[in-house]
Each structure stands twice: as structure tokens, then as C-alpha cells.
C-alpha positions as MATLAB code, in Angstrom:
seq = 'MDDMNGHGNGGGGRLLSERQREHPFIVTEPGEVARGKKNGLDYLFHLYEQCRDFLIQVQTIAKEHGEKCPTKVTNQVFRFAKKAGASYINKPKMRHYVHCYALHCLDEEASNALRRVFKERGENVGAWRHACYKPLVTIAAGQGWDIDAIFNSHPRLSIWYVPTKLRQLCHTERNNATASSSASGGGVDHLPY';
ca = [
      17.201  -16.638  -12.359;
      20.927  -17.183  -11.948;
      23.148  -15.128   -9.690;
      26.430  -13.554  -10.730;
      28.211  -16.933  -10.408;
      25.722  -18.732  -12.636;
      23.990  -20.518   -9.771;
      20.211  -20.757   -9.769;
      18.574  -19.446   -6.650;
      15.295  -21.308   -6.979;
      13.398  -18.115   -6.273;
      11.433  -17.928   -9.484;
      13.414  -14.954  -10.709;
      13.838  -13.326   -7.280;
      17.041  -12.943   -5.338;
      17.362  -14.963   -2.145;
      17.644  -11.829   -0.018;
      14.168  -10.638   -1.043;
      11.311  -11.200    1.363;
       8.630  -13.770    0.864;
       5.421  -12.586   -0.733;
       2.918  -11.370    1.855;
      -0.082  -13.552    2.608;
      -3.177  -12.684    0.561;
      -6.171  -10.886    1.994;
      -9.493  -12.566    2.644;
     -12.845  -11.018    3.431;
     -13.279  -10.950    7.196;
     -15.889   -9.424    9.435;
     -14.880   -6.532   11.697;
     -12.759   -7.832   14.563;
     -12.340  -11.276   12.992;
      -8.825  -12.645   12.796;
      -7.969  -14.376    9.529;
      -7.048  -18.048    9.716;
      -4.113  -19.810    8.164;
      -1.774  -17.950    5.882;
      -4.212  -15.127    5.162;
      -4.605  -11.521    6.269;
      -7.945  -10.021    7.207;
      -9.416   -6.655    6.301;
      -8.798   -5.115    9.728;
      -5.104   -5.718    9.056;
      -5.432   -4.082    5.625;
      -7.006   -0.978    7.145;
      -4.290   -0.922    9.808;
      -1.692   -0.648    7.016;
      -3.279    2.646    5.949;
      -2.891    3.965    9.492;
       0.766    2.882    9.418;
       1.243    4.778    6.150;
      -0.123    7.882    7.851;
       2.465    7.430   10.612;
       5.245    7.053    8.038;
       4.051   10.200    6.247;
       4.239   12.131    9.519;
       7.807   10.881   10.039;
       8.786   11.886    6.491;
       7.203   15.324    7.034;
       9.108   15.794   10.303;
      12.438   14.901    8.673;
      11.728   17.190    5.704;
      10.895   20.116    8.015;
      14.060   19.527   10.044;
      16.142   19.668    6.853;
      14.234   22.599    5.352;
      13.093   20.434    2.440;
       9.799   20.286    0.612;
       7.255   18.541    2.816;
       4.884   15.992    1.207;
       1.205   16.301    2.077;
       0.152   12.987    0.557;
       1.492    9.444    0.653;
       4.028    9.501   -2.179;
       6.840    7.277   -3.408;
       9.054    9.004   -0.832;
       6.820    7.653    1.949;
       6.820    4.128    0.506;
      10.630    4.217    0.251;
      10.867    5.435    3.853;
       8.561    2.642    5.031;
      10.699    0.064    3.238;
      13.906    1.441    4.776;
      12.216    1.313    8.193;
      11.588   -2.407    7.688;
       7.944   -2.196    6.622;
       8.478   -3.749    3.194;
       4.931   -5.151    3.418;
       3.692   -1.599    2.764;
       3.974   -0.957   -0.941;
       2.448    1.391   -3.468;
       0.608   -1.124   -5.669;
      -1.188   -2.741   -2.735;
      -2.040    0.505   -0.969;
      -3.334    2.166   -4.137;
      -5.284   -0.986   -5.090;
      -7.420   -0.910   -1.945;
      -7.519    2.818   -1.116;
     -11.176    3.159   -2.130;
     -12.054    0.327    0.279;
     -10.278    2.212    3.038;
     -12.164    5.357    1.978;
     -15.490    3.578    2.444;
     -14.288    2.333    5.833;
     -13.445    5.919    6.847;
     -16.509    7.644    5.397;
     -19.181    5.111    6.370;
     -17.831    2.422    8.650;
     -21.301    0.971    9.188;
     -21.844    0.462    5.441;
     -18.301   -0.886    5.094;
     -18.856   -3.405    7.889;
     -22.225   -4.466    6.445;
     -20.614   -5.055    3.048;
     -17.863   -7.114    4.686;
     -20.437   -9.267    6.485;
     -22.454   -9.900    3.315;
     -19.402  -10.885    1.287;
     -18.055  -13.066    4.103;
     -21.430  -14.871    4.440;
     -21.547  -15.489    0.689;
     -17.957  -16.745    0.680;
     -16.956  -14.114   -1.882;
     -13.304  -13.417   -2.573;
     -11.546  -10.176   -1.729;
     -11.610   -9.061   -5.381;
     -15.404   -9.132   -5.485;
     -15.570   -7.250   -2.185;
     -13.044   -4.704   -3.453;
     -15.123   -4.107   -6.576;
     -18.329   -3.738   -4.540;
     -16.755   -0.959   -2.450;
     -17.040    1.471   -5.388;
     -20.831    1.753   -5.489;
     -21.376    3.104   -1.943;
     -18.619    5.667   -2.542;
     -20.268    6.877   -5.742;
     -23.526    7.152   -3.799;
     -21.753    9.216   -1.118;
     -20.290   11.439   -3.843;
     -23.739   11.874   -5.427;
     -25.037   13.256   -2.159;
     -22.168   15.740   -1.993;
     -22.177   17.281   -5.455;
     -20.125   14.507   -7.078;
     -16.883   16.069   -5.834;
     -15.002   12.969   -4.695;
     -11.753   14.971   -4.482;
     -13.336   17.375   -1.984;
     -14.671   14.412    0.004;
     -11.177   12.909    0.255;
      -9.485   16.243    0.952;
     -11.891   17.194    3.748;
     -11.468   13.920    5.649;
      -8.478   13.779    8.044;
      -7.605   10.139    7.262;
      -8.257   10.357    3.499;
      -6.708   13.722    2.680;
      -3.260   12.101    2.509;
      -4.355    9.714   -0.265;
      -4.836   10.335   -3.967;
      -8.334    9.644   -5.269;
      -8.231    6.489   -7.416;
      -8.712    7.247  -11.107;
     -11.403    4.591  -11.453;
     -13.426    6.105   -8.605;
     -13.148    9.571  -10.130;
     -14.236    8.176  -13.512;
     -17.222    6.342  -12.000;
     -18.347    9.533  -10.250;
     -17.957   11.518  -13.470;
     -19.922    8.924  -15.473;
     -22.701    8.715  -12.900;
     -22.946   12.492  -12.684;
     -23.331   12.667  -16.464;
     -25.879    9.825  -16.465;
     -27.871   11.417  -13.653;
     -27.904   14.769  -15.446;
     -28.927   13.174  -18.752;
     -31.624   10.942  -17.251;
     -33.084   13.666  -15.024;
     -33.302   16.108  -17.924;
     -34.745   13.452  -20.262;
     -37.173   11.693  -17.927;
     -37.364   13.852  -14.855;
     -36.044   11.053  -12.605;
     -32.828    9.271  -11.729;
     -31.910    5.695  -12.594;
     -29.152    3.513  -11.150;
     -26.557    3.388  -13.956;
     -23.595    1.965  -12.097;
     -21.991   -0.839  -14.135;
     -21.873   -3.255  -11.207;
];
């Protein structure tokens, strides 16, 4: 892309003042530090804790000014984080992995076991991310399929929106469980993964 003077900036369409792209995530075991130009999963989960801190700051400022106070991590929080210098915290990334963080919060033992298995197999972070859905659907099944209530009742998850895909998987599994139990008297694992 050219700047206002017609000079190319060599940034592949980005302005020179923009930050470099953050290093990608890799599957790491709990406590393991990622090597090279990679970020581990402990770092990813730490970003969610930072978002919580930014939300608290935004809430404090809103209360001081008598403004509406957000209860969830919204665009306002992401903008605040960016202004505070935390441009590595962004909505697409945080929403992309929120169900993985949910598993980490709700069942850290299962989350850690899944991390170990995927690390041992040399699986990429996308495969691990996808695998995080199934244990969450299982948790929801044991609690009346109400994934929203599960998020809202947990102190670290209540500030996050439930991912649409997770809600849809819970809805589908609830319907499948109801249909299979009424048709055959037993439940079958219908998850598409």
C-alpha cells in the first residue's frame, strides 16, 4: 500500500506505525513456556485475566462519570485496552478462544489433560481449540444444557459472551439426547467431532 506521498511502505497493506502481528499460539502443557516466536496457552489464559482487569478499570471510570457501566467485555473494553498499550488484546482473538478459557475455568483438570494429549500428539492449536467444545457440552449436559447460566454463574466467565457455536452445539445435543432417549430409551454420543 502506498502512503499519501505515493511511497510504498513494504508493510503488505499496513501502515508503518502499526504493530507487528503477535506470535501465534502453540499447544503447551500447563506451566510450559513456549519456545521461539510462539506463545503458549498459559499466556493465552493470562490475556483473559488482563481483559477482566481492563473491564474493572472501564467500570470504575464509567461509575465516576455517572455513565452506563458495562458488565461484560465489550468493544469499549477492547478500545480501552488498546489505548492503554495492550494492542495484543483484541476482540477476534479473545472471542475465538473464549470457550477454551471456559473449559480452563470450569474444569482445569480436564483442560490440562486435553493440553497434554494434544501436545504429546504434536497437534496444532486449531485442533486443540476445536476439541475444547466437547467437554463443555458434556458439562452443560450435566447442568440442564443451560450454557448461559453456567457462564453467568462463574465469576471469571460471567464477563464473557457465550460463543454462538457453543450455544448451538448444546442446543443440538440437547435435541439429540431428547430424541434418542424417547426413541430408544438411552443416550448416544452425537457430537460432530
